[in-house]
C-alpha positions in Angstrom: 0.4 165.4 2.3 0.2 161.7 1.5 -3.2 161.4 2.4 -4.2 164.5 0.2 -2.3 163.0 -2.7 -4.1 159.6 -2.3 -7.4 161.4 -2.2 -6.8 163.3 -5.3 -5.7 160.3 -7.2 -8.5 158.3 -6.3 -10.8 161.0 -7.4 -9.1 161.2 -10.7 -9.1 157.6 -11.3 -13.2 157.5 -10.6 -13.7 160.8 -12.5 -16.1 159.1 -15.1 -18.3 157.3 -12.2 -18.4 160.3 -9.9 -21.5 162.8 -10.0 -21.6 166.4 -9.0 -24.1 168.5 -6.9 -26.5 171.3 -8.0 -27.5 174.1 -5.8 -31.3 174.2 -5.6 -31.3 177.0 -2.9 -29.0 179.6 -1.9 -29.5 181.7 1.1 -28.1 185.5 1.3 -25.8 184.4 4.2 -23.8 181.5 4.9 -24.3 180.3 1.5 -22.6 176.8 1.6 -23.6 176.0 5.3 -27.4 176.5 4.7 -27.6 175.7 0.8 -29.6 172.9 -0.5 -28.2 170.7 -3.1 -29.5 167.7 -5.2 -27.4 165.1 -7.1 -26.9 165.4 -11.0 
């Protein structure tokens, strides 16, 4: 649990610098395993 808490804290403190992903291709099955993403 300590490692999880440290990771969440790190993301929170860097939230202004982190970018997300946009799904550009979504297959019918296994959506997140075969999807294609681009940086936003």
